[in-house]
N, C-alpha and C positions, 0 to 999 in steps of 0.2 A: 589485399584485394577483396572486395565484397563479392558475394555469391552472384548477384545479379544487379548490376548498376543501372539497368534500364527499367527495372520494376519499381514503380513509385508508390506501391501500396504501403500504407502506414505500418510501421513496426512497433510493437508494444511489448513490454515485459511486465509481468505481474508477479510479485514475490508472494510466497506462501500460497501458491495457486493450485496445489494438488487436491484441495478439498474446500468445502464451505464457501464463504463469501469470495475468497480469492478465485476459486474455480469458476464461480458464477460471473465474476468480473471478466475473466478470460473468455468465457462463453459469450458474454455480451459484446465484448470487443471483437471477437471472432465473427459474430453475426453481422458486423459492419463490413466484413470482407478484409479485415486486417490480418496481418501475420502476428501471432500472439505467442510470446515465450512464456512457458510455464516454469517459473522459478520455484524450486523446491530442493531440499537437501536429501530426501529419501528417494533413492533411485526407483524402487518398485512403484511407489505411489505416484511419483512424477510420470513414469512411463504409462501407468494406468490412466492418469488424467489426460495425458496427451492423446492416448488412444480413444478415450471417450469423447474428447472434444473433436477429434477428427471425424469420428463416426457421426457427430452432429453437424458436420459440414465446415468446421473451423479449420483454418490453416494454422495449426498449433505445432510447436516444437518445444522440446525440453531444454531447460537451462539449469544445470547443476548449480545450486546456490545455497550456501549457509550464510545468512546475513550477519552472523556473529564472527565471521572469519575473513580477515583482510585478503588472504590469498584466494579464497573462493570468490569474493567480489571482483577481484582483479581478473580471475579466470573467466567469469561471466562476461565482463567487459570485452575481453579478448575474443571470446566466442562470437559475440555480436559484431565486433569489428570485422572479424574474418568473414562472417556470413553476409552482413548487410552494409557495413561501413558507416552505420549511423543507428540511432534510436530515436523514435519520435515521441513515445509515451512511456513513462515509468510510473507504475502504481506500486507504492510501498504498502503492502498489505500484511506481510508477515508480523505476527504478534503472539505474545504469551501472556497469561494472567498471573503466573506465579502461584506458589503454594499458600496455604493458610496456616496459622492466622495472619491477617494483615492489619489488625488494629495497630496503630503506631506505637503503643506502649509495649507491645509484645512481639512485633514483627521481627523476623530473622533478617539481619542486614544482608545476608547472602541472597535472600529472595528479592530484595530491592535491586541489588546489583544484577541479578539474572534478568529481571524484567527490563531494566533500563538498557542492558546490553542488546537485547533484541528490539525493543519497541522504540528506542531513541537512537542509540549508537548504531544500531543496524541500519536505520534509515539514513543516517549521515554517511555511514560507510558505503552503502550501495549507491546513494545519490552521487557522492563525490567520485566514485569509480566510474560511473556512467555519464557524468555530466559532459565530458568531452564529446561523447557520441551524440548526446542530446543537442549540443550546440551546433551540430551539423544539420539538424532538422530544420525544415522551413517553419514549422509550427510546434515547437517542443512543449510538452506538458508533463508536469509531475503532480501526481495525486497521492497524498499521504492519508492513509485511512486512520482516522481518529475515533473518538467516541464522545457521546454527550457527557460521560463521567469526567472528561477532561476539562469541562467548562467550570471555572471557579464561580461564575455567577450562579449556575445551577446547583453546584455542590454546596454553596453557602446559603441557599434558600431553605429555611426550615420546612417549608411546605412542599419542597420539591422531592421527587423520587429519583435518586441517582444510584440506587443499588447499595450494597453493604459498604461499611467503612473499609477503606482500602488505602494503605500506605505505600503500595507498590504499583499496582495496575493503573488506578485513576491518576496519580501524580505523573506516571510515565506518559499518559496521554496529554496532560497539561504541559509537560516538558516538550512533547512533540509539537503541540500547537505553537509554543513559543519559538522553537527552532524553525518551524515552517515560515513564520513571519519574518525571521531573520534571513532565510533563503530568499524570500520574495523581495525584501529590501535590497539585498546584494545583487539580485538578478534583474532588478527593475531596468527596463529599457533594452533588455537583450532579446525579448520575445519569448523567454522561458516563463510560462505561467505555473505557479506553484500554489496548490490549494489543499485544503483539508476536507475530507468527506466523512460524515458520520452515517454508518449504515443502519443505526437503530438497534434495538434489542432482538437479535436474530437467533434462530435455532441452530446452534453450532456446537462443535466439541468444546469451544472456548468456555462456554457457560454451562456445560453439561446438558445441552439441548433443552434449556429452560426458556429460551427466547420465544417471542410471540410473532416475529416476522420471519419470512423465509430467507435463506441466503440470496435467492434471486432478487427479492425485494431490496435487500441490503446492498446489492451490487449496483443498483440503478444510479445512485449518486456518483459513484466512481466513473461510470460510463459517461454520465453527463459532464463531469469535470474534465474527463479525458478528451472530450470533443468540443471544448469551449472554442469559440471563434477567436481569431487574432484580436488583441485589444480587450479581451475579457478580463475578469477580475483575477487578482493574484494576491496571495496572503490572506485569503478569506476562508471561512469555516461554514460549511453547509451540511444540511441533511437533505432528504428528498424534497422537503417542503420549502426550503429556503435557508437564509442565513441563521446561524446559531449564535447565542451570546458567548462571549469569552469568559 
């Protein structure tokens, strides 16, 4: 049974939403009057984020979620099933960069596995666990947060600036881009729109706060993709300014 079957407010879940870009995505969706789930594995940080979002006027609630764990993803789906009976928007934001060095000739294979487990398999795991709930929505949307470093076009441009050499993080985003296209192909005609958002180089823990954009600026593309109209694009790659090259 859902908590309130007569309440038709949009229900969203953002993974990795206890801080940084994920928190700002949750805040942006909450500002639309949506119910927003704060997906995070750390109980104290999750609770603090929910409290802060509520203080700002958002209808936020916590969702215990470790994207690397099958049972955790299933439990998150069960929680949403019990409370709402559906999910309208999923934003797969949780990600890690992995340790250094990441030059391909010296990278520790364990680091590649760690990054892929969160940045790619975590997205597949959570998406598949929640897809039955998304299919119950009138306008389901999935937003996968990628990065410009995942673009092979940009990475192979000698004149381009795509950050340090990376055999774990950058390829994980390329893999995520490719998987997202496959989801879009499989879900074509179902009403589920699946797209990729690039937040830009934001000031977050992920990059040691070296970014030049604020997390709030980075969140804008996710909010836009989460609110696409029916019949909008699917399987596409955007930043705030428009489409990005693959």
